[in-house]
C-alpha positions as CSV (number, residue, x, y, z in Angstrom):
1,X,13.0,7.2,9.1
2,X,16.5,5.7,9.1
3,X,16.7,5.6,12.9
4,X,13.4,3.7,13.1
5,X,14.2,1.5,10.2
6,X,11.1,2.6,8.3
7,X,10.7,1.1,4.8
8,X,7.2,2.4,4.0
9,X,5.8,5.7,5.3
10,X,2.2,6.8,4.7
11,X,1.4,10.5,5.1
12,X,-2.0,12.1,5.3
13,X,-2.4,15.9,4.9
14,X,0.8,16.4,3.1
15,X,0.1,20.0,2.2
16,X,2.5,19.6,-0.7
17,X,2.6,21.6,-4.0
18,X,5.2,19.4,-5.6
19,X,6.7,15.9,-5.0
20,X,8.5,15.0,-1.8
21,X,12.2,14.0,-2.1
22,X,14.1,12.1,0.5
23,X,17.3,10.3,-0.5
24,X,16.9,6.6,-0.8
25,X,13.1,6.7,-1.0
26,X,10.5,6.8,-3.8
27,X,7.5,9.2,-3.5
28,X,4.1,8.2,-4.7
29,X,1.4,10.8,-3.9
30,X,-1.6,12.8,-4.8
31,X,-1.5,16.5,-3.9
32,X,-4.5,18.5,-2.9
33,X,-5.7,21.8,-4.3
34,X,-3.4,24.8,-4.0
35,X,-4.2,27.6,-1.6
36,X,-1.7,30.4,-1.3
37,X,1.8,29.1,-0.9
38,X,0.9,25.5,0.0
39,X,-1.3,22.6,-1.0
40,X,-4.3,21.5,0.9
41,X,-5.0,17.9,2.0
42,X,-3.0,15.4,0.0
43,X,-1.8,11.9,0.7
44,X,1.4,10.0,-0.2
45,X,3.7,7.1,0.4
46,X,7.4,7.1,0.8
47,X,8.8,3.7,-0.2
48,X,12.4,2.6,0.2
49,X,14.2,2.3,-3.1
50,X,14.8,-1.4,-2.3
51,X,11.3,-2.0,-3.5
52,X,11.6,0.0,-6.7
53,X,11.3,-3.0,-9.1
54,X,8.2,-4.3,-7.2
55,X,6.0,-1.2,-7.2
56,X,2.9,-0.9,-9.3
57,X,1.2,2.4,-8.8
58,X,-2.6,2.5,-8.7
59,X,-4.2,5.6,-10.3
60,X,-6.7,7.5,-8.2
61,X,-8.4,10.8,-8.9
62,X,-8.8,11.7,-5.3
63,X,-6.1,13.6,-3.3
64,X,-7.4,11.9,-0.2
65,X,-6.2,8.4,-1.3
66,X,-2.9,7.1,-2.5
67,X,-2.5,3.4,-3.3
68,X,0.2,1.1,-4.7
69,X,1.0,-2.6,-5.1
70,X,4.3,-3.9,-3.8
71,X,4.3,-7.5,-5.2
72,X,1.5,-9.2,-3.2
73,X,0.9,-6.3,-0.9
74,X,-1.7,-3.6,-1.4
75,X,-0.8,-0.5,0.5
76,X,-3.3,2.4,0.8
77,X,-2.9,5.7,2.8
78,X,-6.1,7.7,3.2
79,X,-7.3,11.0,4.7
80,X,-11.0,11.0,5.3
81,X,-13.1,14.2,5.0
82,X,-14.5,15.7,8.2
83,X,-18.2,15.5,8.8
84,X,-19.2,18.9,10.1
85,X,-20.7,19.3,13.6
86,X,-24.2,19.9,12.2
87,X,-23.7,16.8,10.0
88,X,-24.8,18.4,6.7
89,X,-26.0,16.0,4.0
90,X,-23.1,17.0,1.8
91,X,-20.4,16.3,4.3
92,X,-22.0,12.9,5.1
93,X,-22.2,12.1,1.3
94,X,-18.5,13.1,0.9
95,X,-17.5,10.7,3.7
96,X,-19.6,7.9,2.2
97,X,-18.2,8.5,-1.3
98,X,-14.6,8.5,0.2
99,X,-15.3,5.1,1.9
100,X,-16.8,3.7,-1.3
101,X,-13.7,4.7,-3.3
102,X,-11.4,3.0,-0.8
103,X,-13.5,-0.1,-0.9
104,X,-13.5,-0.2,-4.7
105,X,-9.7,0.0,-4.8
106,X,-9.5,-3.0,-2.4
107,X,-12.1,-5.0,-4.4
108,X,-10.4,-4.3,-7.7
109,X,-6.9,-5.2,-6.5
110,X,-7.7,-8.0,-4.1
111,X,-6.7,-11.5,-4.8
112,X,-5.9,-14.7,-3.0
113,X,-3.2,-14.4,-0.3
114,X,-2.6,-10.6,-1.0
115,X,-2.1,-8.7,2.2
116,X,-3.9,-5.4,2.5
117,X,-2.5,-2.6,4.6
118,X,-4.8,0.4,5.0
119,X,-3.6,3.3,7.1
120,X,-4.5,7.0,7.6
121,X,-6.7,9.5,9.3
122,X,-10.3,8.3,9.0
123,X,-11.9,11.0,11.3
124,X,-14.0,8.3,12.9
125,X,-14.6,7.4,16.5
126,X,-15.2,3.7,17.2
127,X,-16.8,2.1,20.3
128,X,-14.1,0.7,22.5
129,X,-11.3,2.8,21.0
130,X,-11.4,5.6,23.6
131,X,-15.0,6.1,22.7
132,X,-18.2,4.8,24.4
133,X,-20.1,4.7,21.1
134,X,-19.6,4.8,17.3
135,X,-20.2,8.3,16.1
136,X,-21.8,8.8,12.7
137,X,-18.6,8.4,10.7
138,X,-17.7,5.6,13.1
139,X,-20.8,3.7,12.0
140,X,-19.9,4.1,8.3
141,X,-16.3,3.2,8.9
142,X,-17.2,0.2,11.1
143,X,-19.4,-1.2,8.4
144,X,-16.7,-0.8,5.8
145,X,-14.2,-2.6,8.1
146,X,-16.6,-5.5,8.5
147,X,-17.6,-5.7,4.8
148,X,-13.9,-5.6,3.7
149,X,-12.9,-8.3,6.2
150,X,-10.2,-6.1,7.8
151,X,-8.8,-6.0,11.3
152,X,-7.9,-2.9,13.3
153,X,-4.3,-3.1,14.5
154,X,-4.3,-0.1,16.9
155,X,-4.0,-0.5,20.6
156,X,-7.5,0.3,21.9
157,X,-6.2,2.5,24.8
158,X,-3.6,4.7,23.0
159,X,-4.8,8.0,21.5
160,X,-3.7,9.1,18.1
161,X,-5.0,12.7,18.2
162,X,-4.3,14.9,21.1
163,X,-5.8,18.4,20.9
164,X,-8.5,20.7,22.4
165,X,-8.2,18.9,25.7
166,X,-9.1,15.6,24.1
167,X,-7.3,12.3,23.6
168,X,-9.0,10.3,20.9
169,X,-8.4,7.7,18.2
170,X,-9.1,8.8,14.7
171,X,-6.0,7.4,12.9
172,X,-5.9,3.7,12.2
173,X,-3.9,0.9,10.7
174,X,-5.9,-1.9,9.3
175,X,-5.1,-5.2,7.6
176,X,-6.7,-8.4,6.4
177,X,-4.2,-10.3,8.5
178,X,-3.0,-10.0,12.0
179,X,-0.4,-12.7,12.0
180,X,2.4,-10.5,10.5
181,X,2.0,-7.5,12.8
182,X,4.5,-7.5,15.6
183,X,3.9,-4.2,17.3
184,X,2.4,-0.8,17.1
185,X,4.4,2.0,18.5
186,X,3.1,5.6,19.0
187,X,6.1,8.0,19.5
188,X,5.3,11.6,20.4
189,X,5.8,14.1,17.6
190,X,5.4,17.9,17.4
191,X,1.9,17.6,16.1
192,X,-1.7,16.9,17.3
193,X,-1.6,13.6,15.5
194,X,0.6,10.8,16.8
195,X,2.7,8.6,14.4
196,X,1.4,5.1,14.2
197,X,4.4,2.8,13.5
198,X,3.6,-0.8,12.7
199,X,6.3,-3.4,12.2
200,X,5.3,-5.9,9.6
201,X,7.3,-9.0,8.7
202,X,7.1,-8.5,5.0
203,X,7.8,-11.7,3.2
204,X,8.8,-10.0,0.0
205,X,12.5,-10.7,-0.6
206,X,14.3,-7.4,-0.4
207,X,16.6,-6.8,-3.4
208,X,14.6,-9.1,-5.7
209,X,15.6,-8.6,-9.3
210,X,13.8,-9.5,-12.4
211,X,16.0,-11.0,-15.1
212,X,15.0,-11.7,-18.6
213,X,16.5,-14.9,-20.1
214,X,16.4,-14.7,-23.9
215,X,15.1,-17.7,-25.8
216,X,18.5,-18.7,-27.2
217,X,19.9,-19.1,-23.7
218,X,17.2,-21.5,-22.4
219,X,18.3,-25.0,-21.4
220,X,16.9,-28.3,-20.5
221,X,13.2,-28.4,-19.6
222,X,12.8,-24.7,-20.2
223,X,14.1,-25.1,-23.7
224,X,11.8,-28.0,-24.5
225,X,8.8,-26.1,-23.1
226,X,9.8,-23.1,-25.2
227,X,9.9,-25.2,-28.4
228,X,6.4,-26.5,-27.7
229,X,5.0,-23.0,-27.1
230,X,6.8,-21.7,-30.2
231,X,5.2,-24.3,-32.4
232,X,1.7,-23.5,-31.1
233,X,2.3,-19.8,-31.6
234,X,3.5,-20.3,-35.1
235,X,0.4,-22.3,-35.8
236,X,-1.9,-19.7,-34.3
237,X,-0.3,-16.9,-36.3
238,X,-0.5,-18.8,-39.6
239,X,3.2,-18.5,-40.2
240,X,3.3,-22.0,-41.7
241,X,0.9,-21.0,-44.5
242,X,2.0,-17.4,-45.4
243,X,4.4,-16.5,-48.2
244,X,5.1,-12.9,-46.9
245,X,8.7,-12.8,-45.7
246,X,8.3,-9.5,-43.9
247,X,5.3,-10.7,-42.0
248,X,7.1,-14.0,-41.1
249,X,10.1,-12.0,-39.7
250,X,7.9,-9.6,-37.7
251,X,5.7,-12.3,-36.2
252,X,8.7,-14.6,-35.3
253,X,10.6,-11.7,-33.7
254,X,7.5,-10.8,-31.6
255,X,6.9,-14.3,-30.6
256,X,10.5,-14.9,-29.5
257,X,10.4,-11.7,-27.5
258,X,7.2,-12.7,-25.8
259,X,8.5,-16.2,-25.0
260,X,11.6,-15.0,-23.1
261,X,11.3,-16.1,-19.5
262,X,11.3,-13.8,-16.6
263,X,13.1,-15.3,-13.6
264,X,13.1,-13.8,-10.1
265,X,16.4,-14.2,-8.2
266,X,15.2,-14.4,-4.6
267,X,17.4,-13.2,-1.8
268,X,16.8,-13.7,1.9
269,X,13.9,-11.6,3.2
270,X,14.5,-8.7,5.5
271,X,14.4,-9.6,9.2
272,X,14.5,-7.5,12.4
273,X,17.0,-8.0,15.1
274,X,15.6,-9.4,18.4
275,X,17.4,-6.8,20.7
276,X,15.7,-4.0,18.7
277,X,12.3,-5.7,19.0
278,X,12.7,-6.0,22.8
279,X,13.5,-2.2,23.0
280,X,10.4,-1.3,20.9
281,X,8.1,-3.6,23.0
282,X,9.4,-1.8,26.1
283,X,8.4,1.5,24.6
284,X,4.9,0.4,23.8
285,X,4.5,-1.0,27.3
286,X,5.5,2.3,28.9
287,X,2.9,4.1,26.8
288,X,0.2,1.7,28.2
289,X,1.2,2.5,31.8
């Protein structure tokens, strides 16, 4: 992760029984059921500690989905259930319910200008992505992509799963924006699944800190605005007409705490060196040859 300058790593099929610990990273994950000495399924996100103050975890009750907010970014890693060869009604229903849950997370957490990054193993073959047709799960997945206004960022000719004498694409990275994706690299690992590595120019300022400025340190326009808000709050709470000293003290303290201003000290956003980018582009070109 360090050598590839990875800030966020999504993992499907974690097989974990407990949390994953890597120094310098925060683990957010959902483990699957336990079988023997390991967990089954499971998903998770390793997020660089630089983003610690910007993370808002999203609760899910499905080990196949892990989601979190990082400021104005919604990051989701997913591991879709496999539809059996005989395409039983239960396996199809499981896949549809999985897609519905992912879609609901997007809809609940979507807002103007929020970038969505959805990645994982979707066990779906799509027409044009090393497949001549959409298979059954591909049809469901394709409709979800269209309805959610997402774009597939994969290279259409690079397989992500290599096993049983087949080279197919079932792992995808999707986003509601293509402008910030610089490249997708697929390095070979000791697994049937190939790592999808997407370089995103995240506009979140790394190292952003939230600082609370107490009311008694406000100056200038901030102080004048604070006084106006304070007067209105006192009026709303009826402080001007009560004779209860204890209530007055409690209400005033609460209002003063609420009216402290949170200021973000913005640092320069992270950027990626041009020589490194040239090397990575060469790697991806070699894979296409």
